[in-house]
C-alpha positions as CSV (number, residue, x, y, z in Angstrom):
1,M,8.8,-91.0,-15.6
2,K,10.6,-88.0,-14.0
3,Y,13.8,-86.3,-15.1
4,N,15.5,-86.9,-11.8
5,E,14.7,-90.7,-12.0
6,L,16.3,-91.2,-15.3
7,T,19.3,-93.6,-15.2
8,V,21.8,-92.4,-17.9
9,E,25.2,-93.8,-18.3
10,K,28.2,-91.7,-19.3
11,N,28.8,-91.7,-23.0
12,T,32.6,-92.3,-22.9
13,R,34.6,-94.1,-25.5
14,P,37.3,-96.6,-24.6
15,S,40.7,-94.9,-24.3
16,R,43.0,-95.3,-27.4
17,K,46.4,-95.9,-25.9
18,G,49.7,-95.2,-27.7
19,R,48.3,-92.6,-30.1
20,G,50.6,-89.7,-29.4
21,I,51.6,-87.3,-26.6
22,S,48.4,-85.2,-26.7
23,A,46.2,-88.3,-26.2
24,G,47.3,-88.7,-22.6
25,Q,48.5,-92.3,-22.9
26,G,51.1,-91.9,-25.7
27,K,54.6,-93.3,-26.2
28,T,54.7,-96.1,-23.7
29,A,50.9,-96.2,-23.3
30,G,51.1,-96.5,-19.5
31,R,53.1,-99.7,-19.6
32,G,56.4,-98.2,-18.3
33,T,59.6,-98.7,-20.1
34,K,61.3,-102.0,-21.0
35,G,60.7,-105.4,-19.5
36,Q,58.4,-108.3,-20.3
37,K,55.2,-106.6,-19.2
38,S,55.8,-103.6,-21.5
39,R,55.9,-105.9,-24.6
40,T,53.0,-107.0,-26.7
41,G,51.5,-110.4,-25.8
42,H,52.8,-110.4,-22.2
43,S,49.3,-111.4,-21.0
44,K,49.6,-114.7,-22.8
45,M,52.1,-116.2,-20.4
46,P,51.1,-119.6,-19.0
47,A,49.9,-119.8,-15.4
48,G,52.9,-120.2,-13.1
49,F,55.4,-118.8,-15.6
50,M,58.2,-117.1,-13.7
51,G,60.2,-115.2,-16.4
52,G,61.9,-118.2,-17.9
53,Q,63.2,-119.8,-14.7
54,R,61.6,-123.0,-13.3
55,A,57.9,-122.6,-13.1
56,I,56.2,-122.6,-9.7
57,M,54.4,-125.9,-10.3
58,Q,57.8,-127.6,-10.9
59,A,59.4,-125.9,-7.9
60,I,57.0,-126.9,-5.2
61,P,57.1,-130.4,-3.6
62,K,54.4,-132.9,-4.6
63,L,52.4,-135.2,-2.4
64,K,52.0,-138.8,-3.4
65,G,48.5,-140.2,-4.0
66,F,45.2,-138.6,-4.5
67,K,42.9,-136.7,-2.2
68,S,39.2,-136.8,-3.1
69,F,37.1,-133.8,-2.0
70,H,33.8,-135.6,-2.5
71,A,32.0,-136.2,0.8
72,K,31.9,-140.0,1.5
73,A,28.6,-141.7,2.2
74,E,27.8,-142.4,5.8
75,V,27.3,-146.2,6.5
76,V,24.3,-147.7,8.2
77,Y,24.2,-151.4,8.9
78,T,21.0,-153.5,8.4
79,D,21.1,-154.9,12.0
80,R,20.7,-151.3,13.3
81,L,17.5,-150.9,11.3
82,N,15.7,-153.5,13.4
83,E,15.1,-150.8,16.0
84,L,13.1,-148.7,13.4
85,K,9.7,-149.5,11.9
86,G,7.8,-148.4,8.9
87,K,9.1,-145.8,6.4
88,I,12.8,-144.9,7.0
89,D,14.4,-141.9,5.3
90,N,17.4,-139.7,6.1
91,F,15.4,-137.7,8.7
92,K,14.4,-140.8,10.6
93,L,18.0,-142.1,10.5
94,A,19.3,-138.8,11.8
95,E,16.6,-138.8,14.6
96,A,17.8,-142.2,15.7
97,N,21.5,-140.9,15.7
98,L,22.5,-143.4,13.0
99,I,23.8,-140.6,10.8
100,S,25.2,-137.1,11.6
101,S,22.7,-135.1,9.5
102,P,19.7,-135.7,7.2
103,F,21.6,-133.9,4.5
104,V,24.4,-136.5,4.0
105,K,24.8,-139.4,1.6
106,V,23.7,-142.7,3.2
107,K,24.7,-146.2,2.2
108,V,23.0,-149.2,3.8
109,I,25.3,-152.3,4.1
110,T,24.5,-155.8,5.3
111,R,25.6,-156.9,8.8
112,G,23.7,-159.2,11.0
113,E,20.1,-160.2,10.6
114,L,17.3,-157.9,9.5
115,T,13.9,-159.0,10.8
116,A,11.8,-155.7,10.8
117,K,9.6,-154.9,7.8
118,I,10.9,-151.5,6.6
119,D,10.4,-149.3,3.6
120,L,13.8,-147.7,3.1
121,E,14.4,-144.5,1.2
122,T,18.1,-143.6,1.0
123,Q,20.8,-142.8,-1.5
124,F,22.6,-146.1,-1.7
125,A,22.3,-149.7,-0.6
126,S,24.3,-152.8,-1.3
127,K,22.8,-155.6,-3.3
128,T,22.8,-157.9,-0.3
129,A,21.2,-155.2,1.8
130,I,18.3,-154.8,-0.7
131,E,17.8,-158.6,-0.8
132,A,17.7,-158.7,3.0
133,I,15.1,-155.9,3.1
134,K,12.9,-157.6,0.5
135,K,13.3,-160.9,2.3
136,A,12.0,-159.3,5.5
137,G,9.0,-158.0,3.5
138,G,10.1,-154.4,3.0
139,S,11.1,-152.3,0.0
140,F,14.0,-150.1,-1.1
141,K,13.7,-146.8,-3.0
142,K,16.7,-144.8,-4.2
143,V,16.3,-141.1,-3.6
144,A,18.4,-138.0,-4.4
145,I,20.6,-136.4,-1.8
146,L,18.6,-133.8,0.2
147,Q,19.8,-130.2,-0.1
148,K,20.1,-128.0,3.0
149,P,17.5,-125.3,3.0
150,A,19.0,-121.9,2.1
151,A,19.6,-119.6,5.0
152,K,17.4,-116.5,5.1
153,K,19.1,-113.2,4.9
154,A,18.7,-110.8,7.8
155,E,17.0,-107.7,6.8
């Protein structure tokens, strides 16, 4: 340990506002004169409060309905899985251009006939799709959504 390597914080007390002229923040305590912000408790106003007139949330027009920000699952149909063999996961589906990326939710839905024996590992599958996979001699395993690998910081 060296004297020049010590990390010492300043020993300062919090300022005591409104304690007289000589204290530096006396009388109005840095709040200015008059008005709502100079009064006690002004910070307890609700969000969107506009001084007693109509609140901003009431003033802006509203859109009907509901918009979900959750990413929807990409759909893969069982008849498209006939082209693939063996173990099928998100990476293999992305390779075959059936989904946009291996890091998206995937749901398999029944359409057409499934003849290939496959071992499917995706996030979701309909009951009829699971039955079709088992009927063809395959299996279904539910797996978690794959996370994108974190980008490395440039040094």
